[in-house]
C-alpha positions as CSV (number, residue, x, y, z in Angstrom):
1,M,0.0,-0.2,0.1
2,K,1.2,3.3,-0.8
3,N,1.5,5.5,2.2
4,S,-0.3,8.4,0.9
5,L,-3.5,6.7,0.0
6,L,-6.4,7.7,2.0
7,F,-8.0,6.2,4.9
8,D,-10.2,7.4,7.4
9,F,-13.0,5.9,9.7
10,I,-15.7,8.8,11.2
11,V,-18.4,7.8,14.1
12,D,-20.8,10.6,14.1
13,K,-23.2,9.0,16.7
14,T,-25.6,12.1,16.7
15,K,-26.2,11.1,13.2
16,K,-25.8,7.1,14.0
17,T,-23.8,7.1,10.9
18,V,-20.1,5.7,10.7
19,F,-18.4,7.3,7.6
20,V,-15.5,5.4,5.9
21,N,-12.9,6.5,2.8
22,R,-10.4,4.2,1.8
23,E,-8.2,4.6,-1.5
24,F,-6.9,1.7,-3.3
25,D,-3.6,1.1,-5.5
26,A,-6.1,-0.8,-8.2
27,D,-7.9,-0.3,-10.7
28,L,-11.5,0.5,-10.4
29,S,-13.1,-2.4,-12.2
30,L,-11.0,-5.0,-9.8
31,V,-12.1,-3.0,-6.5
32,W,-15.8,-3.2,-7.7
33,D,-15.4,-6.6,-8.1
34,A,-13.5,-7.2,-5.0
35,F,-16.8,-5.8,-3.3
36,T,-18.9,-7.7,-5.8
37,K,-18.2,-10.8,-6.6
38,K,-18.4,-13.7,-3.5
39,E,-15.4,-15.6,-4.6
40,I,-13.5,-12.3,-3.9
41,L,-15.3,-10.6,-1.3
42,D,-15.1,-14.1,0.8
43,Q,-11.1,-13.7,0.6
44,W,-10.9,-10.4,2.7
45,W,-14.3,-9.6,4.3
46,A,-13.6,-10.9,7.6
47,P,-11.0,-10.0,10.0
48,K,-8.7,-12.9,10.4
49,P,-8.6,-15.6,11.9
50,W,-12.5,-15.2,10.9
51,V,-13.2,-16.2,7.6
52,S,-16.4,-14.9,5.4
53,K,-18.6,-17.7,4.3
54,T,-21.1,-16.6,1.2
55,K,-24.2,-18.8,1.6
56,F,-25.5,-16.6,-1.5
57,M,-25.1,-13.6,-3.2
58,D,-27.4,-12.3,-6.1
59,F,-25.8,-9.1,-6.8
60,E,-29.2,-7.0,-8.2
61,V,-31.3,-4.9,-7.4
62,G,-34.0,-6.7,-5.1
63,G,-31.4,-9.7,-4.3
64,R,-29.4,-10.7,-1.3
65,R,-26.1,-11.8,0.4
66,F,-26.5,-13.9,3.2
67,Y,-23.3,-14.9,4.6
68,A,-21.5,-15.8,7.6
69,M,-18.4,-14.7,9.8
70,V,-16.6,-18.0,11.0
71,G,-14.6,-17.9,14.2
72,P,-11.0,-20.2,14.3
73,E,-13.7,-22.4,16.8
74,G,-16.3,-22.7,14.2
75,Q,-18.8,-20.3,15.5
76,E,-20.9,-18.6,12.8
77,H,-22.5,-14.7,13.2
78,W,-24.8,-14.5,10.4
79,S,-25.9,-11.6,8.0
80,I,-27.9,-10.5,5.1
81,Q,-27.7,-7.8,2.6
82,K,-30.5,-6.8,0.5
83,F,-29.2,-4.7,-2.1
84,T,-31.5,-1.3,-2.8
85,S,-29.7,0.3,-5.7
86,I,-26.6,-0.6,-8.0
87,S,-25.0,2.0,-10.6
88,P,-22.5,-0.5,-11.8
89,K,-18.6,0.6,-11.2
90,T,-20.2,4.0,-9.4
91,N,-22.2,3.0,-6.4
92,F,-24.3,0.5,-4.7
93,K,-26.5,0.6,-1.5
94,Y,-27.8,-2.3,0.5
95,L,-29.7,-2.7,3.8
96,N,-27.5,-4.6,6.2
97,A,-28.5,-7.1,9.5
98,F,-27.3,-9.5,11.5
99,A,-29.6,-12.9,11.2
100,D,-30.1,-16.3,12.3
101,K,-28.5,-19.4,10.0
102,D,-32.2,-19.4,8.8
103,E,-31.9,-16.3,7.4
104,N,-34.1,-14.3,10.2
105,P,-32.7,-10.6,10.0
106,Q,-32.4,-9.4,13.5
107,L,-34.0,-5.2,12.9
108,P,-32.8,-2.8,13.4
109,G,-30.0,-2.7,10.5
110,S,-27.8,-0.3,8.7
111,D,-28.0,1.3,5.1
112,W,-24.8,0.8,3.5
113,D,-24.1,3.5,0.6
114,L,-21.1,2.9,-1.3
115,T,-19.6,5.3,-3.8
116,F,-16.5,3.8,-6.1
117,S,-14.1,6.7,-8.1
118,E,-10.7,6.3,-9.8
119,Q,-8.2,8.9,-10.5
120,N,-4.5,7.7,-12.1
121,G,-5.2,4.3,-11.1
122,T,-6.0,4.5,-7.3
123,T,-10.0,3.6,-6.8
124,K,-11.4,5.9,-4.0
125,V,-14.1,4.0,-1.8
126,S,-16.4,5.9,-0.2
127,I,-18.7,4.1,2.5
128,T,-21.6,5.4,4.6
129,I,-23.3,3.2,7.3
130,Y,-26.7,5.1,8.4
131,N,-27.9,3.0,11.6
132,E,-31.7,2.8,12.4
133,S,-30.8,3.0,16.0
134,L,-27.8,4.5,18.3
135,E,-28.2,1.5,20.2
136,R,-27.3,-0.9,17.3
137,M,-24.4,1.2,16.2
138,E,-23.0,1.0,19.8
139,Q,-23.2,-2.5,19.5
140,Q,-21.5,-2.9,16.2
141,I,-18.4,-0.4,17.7
142,E,-18.4,-2.6,21.1
143,M,-18.2,-6.2,19.1
144,G,-15.0,-4.5,17.4
145,F,-16.5,-3.2,14.2
146,Q,-14.0,-0.3,13.2
147,G,-10.6,-2.5,13.8
148,G,-12.6,-5.2,12.1
149,F,-13.4,-3.5,9.1
150,T,-10.3,-2.0,9.4
151,M,-8.0,-5.3,9.1
152,G,-10.6,-6.6,6.0
153,L,-9.8,-3.1,4.2
154,Q,-6.2,-4.0,4.8
155,Q,-6.5,-7.7,3.3
156,L,-8.2,-6.4,0.7
157,D,-5.3,-4.1,-0.2
158,E,-3.1,-6.8,0.1
159,L,-5.6,-9.1,-2.2
160,L,-5.6,-6.9,-4.5
161,S,-1.7,-6.4,-4.8
162,T,-2.0,-9.9,-5.7
163,L,-4.2,-9.9,-8.5
164,K,-3.6,-7.2,-10.1
165,N,-0.3,-8.4,-10.6
166,K,-1.4,-11.7,-11.9
């Protein structure tokens, strides 16, 4: 990773929103694929030693991704994402909720808005995560969301470096 690449993670409790901006030394198409194709997404989404296991993913408006974060002792934490808007290679949005193994969501959830842009071979991803409740947002933070998501994005950076050199 270039040291000059942007990364910020801002928690705004008054707005019940988390803002993440992250640049990657990779072209837009590759970064987009890393966020939208389950075979790539599962390689970086969970912070080590956890792994992401996508049961199914239909990346289309109205489609869903149902996945688990699987721990080193086999513990599973399931989530479901329902895609609400997709503008290819520029933006997609989804509703995210914790769930049980039978796909029953635990509401309230959070609304994710991901915007992608490229300049001179560097791709910026801007993520806005609006939580329906402050309690849910605080629960996520307590569960280590900031550290875990930061680690996942670092893993993505390393994966992109490998993928772009193939």
